[in-house]
N, C-alpha and C positions, 0 to 999 in steps of 0.2 A: 716643282718639277714632277711631271707625270711618270709613272713607272716605266712606260715604253721609252720615254726620253732618257731616263736614267740608265736603262739597260743598253740602249744604243750607244750612250756615252761610255759606258764601261767596256762594251764590245770594241769600240774605237780605241780606247785606252789599251786594251789587251793586244789589239792588232799592232799597235805601235811598238810592242816588245817582241813580236814574232821574229824568230830567228835565233837570237842569242840565248833566249831563256826558255826552258821547258814550260809548257802550258800550266802545270800545277803550281809553278812558282810565280805566275803573274801577280797573284794577290800580294806576294811579299814586297813587291815594288809599288803596286798601285795603291794599296790601302794606307800605308803610312803617309803618302802624298796627299791622298784624299783627306785623311785626318788632319794633316797640317794645313791644307786649304780650308777645311771647315773651321778650324781654330782661328786661322788668320781672318777669315771672312766675318766670323762672329766677333773677333776682336775689333774689326773695323766698325761693325754695327754698334758695339758698345761705345766706341769713340763718338760716333755720330749721335747716338741717343744722348750721351752726356753733353755734347756741344749744344744740342737742341734744348736740353733741360735747363742748362745754365746760360743760354744765350750767348755763347762765346764761339770762336772759330775752333775747328778741329785741331789746328796746330797748337792752340793753347791747351786743349785737353791732352794732347800727346805729351806736352811738356810736364803737365801734372802727373801723368802716368809714369814718365821717366823718373820723376822724383819719388813716386810712391807706387810700386807695382801692385800693392794690395787693392788699388782702386778698380782692377779688373779681375775676373775670375782666373784667367790664364794670361800671363804677360808673354807676348810674342816679340822677341828681339827684332830689331829692324831688318837684319839680314835673313830672317826666317819668314818675314811677312811676304804674301804671295806677290805683291807688287815688285818686291825686290827678287824674288825667285824667277819671275818672268824676264827680268832684265839681265840674268846671269849669262855670261858668255859661254859659247859652246865649249871652248877649251877649259878643262878642269871642272865641268859641271857635276860630275859624280862626287868629287871631293867636296864641292860647295853644297850639294844637297845633304851630304852626310854631316857636314859642319852645321847646317841650318837645323836639322832635327836634334842633333846633340846640344845645340844652344838652347832650344826649347825645353829639352829635358833638364838642363842645368838650372834654368830659371824656374822650372816647375817640377819639384821633386816627385810629385805624384805621377808624373809621366815618364820617369826614368825606367828603362827596361820595357817601355811600351811603344813610344813613338820612335825611339832610336834603335830598334832591333835590326834594321837593315843597313848594311854598308853599301851604299850606292857606287862606291869606288872599288869594291872588292875584285880581286883577281884570282885566277886559277891557272897554274902552269905558266905564270908570267904574263897572262893575257887577261884584259878587263872582261868580267862576265857580261856586263852590259855597257857597251861603248857609249860615249857622250852624246853621239848623234841620236841614239835610240832614246835616251833619257830626255833629250831636248824635244823630241816628238811627243813623248808622254806628257811633259810639262804643257806643251801647246794644247794638247787634247784636253787635259784637266782644266785649262784656263778658260774653256768655252762656257762654263756655267758657274754662277756664284752659289755658295753653299751657306748663305748667311741665315739669320733666324727666320726671316720671312720668305726665304727662297725655296726651302726644302722642309719636308716633314722631319721631326726629330730623329726618326729612325733611319736616316739616309745612309749612315755607316753600316748598320746591320743589314739593310736591304742590299747594299753594295757587296757585302761579304757573302750574303746568301746567293747572289747572282753569280759571283766569281766561283764559289764552291760548286754550284750546280753545273756550270759550264766547264770548269777547268780542273777541279779537284780530283776527279776519278783517275785512277791509274798511277797515283803517286804513292801507292802502298797504303793510302788511306782513302776512304770513301767519304763523299759529302755528308752522307747520313750519320757518320760518327760525330760530326760537329753541328749538324743543322737539323732543327725540328721545324717542319712546315709552319709558316707564320700563323695560320688560323688554328692549328692544333695548339700552339703555344697560347694564343688568345683564349681558346676554350679552357685550358688548364687554369689560366689566370682568373677567368670568370668563375670557375668552380671553386677555387680557393678564396677569392675575394678578400684580399688583405685588409686589415684594419689598422688605424694609427698606432704607431709604436711597435708594430710587430717586427720580428727578425725572420728573414727568408733565406733558405739555404739551398744550393744546388751542388751536390758532391761531384757531378760530371758536367760542369757548366759550359764547356766548349767556348763559344764566342759570347756567352752571356745572354743570349736571346731570351731564354725563359725567365731569367731574373729581371731583365728589362721589361718584359711584357707584364710580369706580375706587378712591377713598380708602376708602370703606366696605367694598369687597371686601378691601382690605389689612387693615383693622381687624378684619373678620370672621375672618381667618385668623390674625392675630398678636395680637389684643387679648385682655384678660382682663376679666371682669365685676367692677366696682367700684361699689358703691352702685347696683346695677341698671343700670349703663351700661358699655359697652366702653371700656376705657382700655388704652393701650399700656404694657407693662412697661418699666421704666427701662432695661433692657439692649437694647431693640429700637429701632433708628434709625427715626425717623419718615420718611414720604415727603413730598416737597414737590410742590406743584401750581402750575402757571403757565398763565395763559390770557389771551387778548386778544380783544376784540370791538369793532366799529365803532359799535355801538348804545349810546347812553348809558344807556337804561333797562335793557338787558340787562347792561351792565357793572355797574351798581349792584346788580342782582339777584344777579349772580355773587358779589360781595363779601358780600352778605347770606347767600348759601347757604354760603359757606366759613366764615363767622363762626358761623353757627347750627349748623354741624356740628362746631365746635371744631377746625377745621383750622388749626393755628398756622402751619405752614410754607406760605404761599401768596402768590403775587404775581399780581394781575389788573390788566391794562393796558387803556386805552382807546385805540383807533385802528384805522386800516386796515391789517391784517396784510399784504395782498398788496403794497401800495404803501410802507408804512412799518412794517415789523415792529418790535415793541418790544423783542424778545429777541435781542440780538446780542452777539458776543464783545467782548473788550476792544479789538480793532483797529477795530471798527465796520464792518468790511468783510465779515464772515461771520456766519452766524447762530449763536446759542448752541445747543448740542446737548444733547439730553435722552435719558433711558433709554427712555421711552415716549411715544407720541403717541396720543391718542384724540380723534376729531373727527367732526362731521357738518356739513360745509360746505354752503352753499346749492347745490342741484343745478343743474348746467347754467347757471351764472352767466355773464352777459356781461362779459367783461373784454377790453379792447382789446389786441391783440397787441403794441403798443409797450411795454406794462408788462412783458412777458416779455423782449422784445428789448433793452430798456435797463435790465435789472436790475443793480443794483450789487452784489448779493450772490451772483451766479453760481449761482442756484437752478435754472435751467432747462436744464441740460446735455443732458437726455434729449430735448428738442425743444420747440418752441413750440406750444402748444395752439391749436385754432381759437378765434376770438373768440366763437363761439357757445356754447362750454362750457369753463368753467374747471376741470373735474374733475381733468384731469391736470396742470394748473397747481398746484392744491391739493396733489395727491399729491406733486409734486416739492418744493413748499415744506416739506411734512412730512418727506419723506426727507432733505432738507438739514438738518432740525432734529433728526434722529436721530444719536446717537453710533455708534461702530463696532460695538456690540453691541445697538443699539436695535431695538425692534419697534413696529409701529403697527397700529391698527384704525380704519378710516374707513368711514363710511356714504355710499354714493353711489347715483346712479341706475343701474339695471341696464345701460344703454347704455354706461356707462364701461368695461365689460370686453368689449364686443362690437362697438361702432360701428366701421365701416371694414373689418372683417374680410370677406373674400370680394369686395371691390371691386378693380377693376383699377387699377394705377398706385399713386400715393402717397396715403396718408391719414394725417393728422397723428396722430390718436389711436392707430390701429393701429400706426403706426411707433414711438410712445413705448412702447407695451406691448411691442413686439418688443425694444427696448433694455433694458427692465426685466427681460425674461426672458433674452435672449442676451447683452446687453452689447455693447461695442465697445471700440475703443482708448482712448476717452475716459471711457466710463461703465461701472462694474461691473454685471454682470447677476445673474441667479438671485436676485431679490429678492422675487418674489411667492410667498408661502407658502400662502395659502388664500383662497378666494372662497366666501362663504356667501349663497345666494339666500334672501331673506326672503319671507314670505307677502305677498300683496297686501292693500291696504286697512288697513295698520298706521299709516301716517303721516297727520298731520292736514291737510296741504295737497295731498294727492294719493291716489288710489286705487291708484297704480302700486306694484309691489313695489320694494324697494331691495336693495342687496347690501352685505355687509360685506367689505371688502378688507383682508386681513392681509399686511403686508409685514414682513420679517425680514431684518436685515443678516447674521445668523448662523443661517441655516436649519437646523433639526434634520435635515431630509432633503434634502440638496442635490440639485438636478436634478429634484425632484418638486413637484407642486402638488396640494393637497387641494381638492376641489370638493364642496360640501355643498348639496344641493337641499332646503331646508327650507320649500318653498312650501306644503306641505300640513300643516305643524306649526303650527296656530293654533286658537284657540277663537273661534267665530263670535260677534261682538259687534255691538251697535248704539250708535253709528253705525259704529264701528271694530272691526276684528278685534284679537285680542290673543295674544301669546305667553304661555304659562303657565310657572310655575317648572319643571315637568316638561320642557316643550319646551327651555327654556334649558339645563337640565342635560344633556339628550340631545345637543344640538348641541355644547356645550362638551366633553362627554366624547369625541365623535367627533374633535374637533380635537386635544385633548390626547393621545389614544390613537393618533392618526394612523391612522384605521380606514376602510376602504372597506366599505360596507354597501349591498347591493342596494336600489335604489329610493330611496336617501337620500344616499350619498356615493360618490365615485370619487377614485382617485389617479392622476394622469397625469404623464408625463414632460415636460420642456421640449421634447423632440423632438415628442411628440404635439401640444403646444400649437402648435408651429410648423407642423406638418402641417394643423392646422385654422386656419391664418392668424391665430394669436394671439387667437382668440375663446375667452375663459374663462368664458363663461356656463355655470353648473352645469347648466341644463336641457339643454344640448347633449350632455352626457356622462352624465347621470343621468336615465334615462327614468322617467316616472311614468304608468303606464297609457297609454303612447303618446300622451299629450295633445299636441296641436299648439301650438307656442309662438306666441303672439300678440304683435305689436309694440305696446307701450303707446303711447297717444296722445302722451305727453310726449316719448317717444324719437323718434317719427315727426316731431314738430315740430322737434327738434334736428337730425335728419338733413336736413330740408328746409332749415333755416337754414344748415347747413354746405354743402349743395349750392349754395345762393344765394351764399354766401361764396366758394366755389370758382369759380363762374361769373363773379363780379365780378372776381376776381383774373385769370382767363383773359382777360376782356375787356380789362383794363388792359394785360396783357402783349401782347395783339394790337395794341392801339392804339399801344404803344411801338414795336413791329416796323414797323407801317405808317408811323409818323412818321419812323423811321430810313430808310425807303425813299422818303421825300418824298411820301407819298400823304396826302391829306386824310382825316382820321378822323372828321370831323363827320357 
């Protein structure tokens, strides 16, 4: 299925729900049914393959499967197979769909709380939220295309989720950008990290699991072999394991769907607030579990109270307490604490994360944390920042501002050096969003892996040069492109204003305390 066909199909599915459901909730009804259809079509493909392999009729294979559900990856009960779904009568369709997804969850414990999160028969104020006739139209639309092994690319569910978020997620109190990293940005991060056999990969803000899936697909691309038209790992190659956590229940369910649909057997996805209650801790319960790699795109400039850092029981924030106005360096420190002694990470952040505070007089929390990451001190090891990649503007769905990819390595290949890549001109103009192409991704990844300075594109600086520039690591500062003047993005200006207000309030409190000590009225 071509992308344009997929998107038109999803648009038609969304249109079938227009009226009773608000647009941001379209995905809650469409995605579980797409997932069910994918599982059902793959189940049918497995039956057909076994029938051909053993030279028997499909009905005979189905009898074997009824006797032994372990013969297939996921057993789909008769009433949940798409052929049965299409024949369901209009009357009572909502309850029948709910029964179908619950039956799949009962037979496949791994899918409990994933495929069965939507009640298609739900009511509010005594009225059905989605009447049966709308559900019938949705089933008819989804029946137009097969989603079997040879019909669609493995990432069909992730693509569907991306499209529905882009089109309909805005305005729900959440923006699509909180869940979704543009596909080619994720592929670039996976190419930079390049997972090896047996590694464990972690995303503390995993959303729909897209970055974990892309890292896994990169590993499979390098180490897999074609079997029956699909990439499979040879038996002598150790699989990678993926771990993720997200606070949003819908995203959590989607992440599980994503790892299941990509046949990622070694996976653990947890629901919860990573910053306040991290799910992956060691046996003592006092330190974080450590992984080989971290890949993430946390919400940019998130508001998190400083008390969360100051009273952290896991000792994650030894490099400094970030300002309440931006949790960027809070997330980076959580991820660093989640890396083992040889670990690497790639994280997408707002451009201001590598420049805010530089050039200002006095103390600045983010600049001081960057300094410790570069220089270290008696408490914290330094020389951790390996590379910063400036991305083009207008790639991300909730902002036109460019982002950066920050690469941190506990075992840097070139100690004392930092690679800065200004990829701001490497994009294909698009509507409404610009895009990285495969060629751009290959070029950026090659510069990183070859550790290469290229005029107008990349530079290699020493830690001493970073210090001389007050720990400003913005690639545009070191890699000029036609002498273009750097313009401060609106989002970064807002964060700087909030930080200034936060500093002013702290100064006022300190002054009041001094005046009270002197016995002066501070009213």
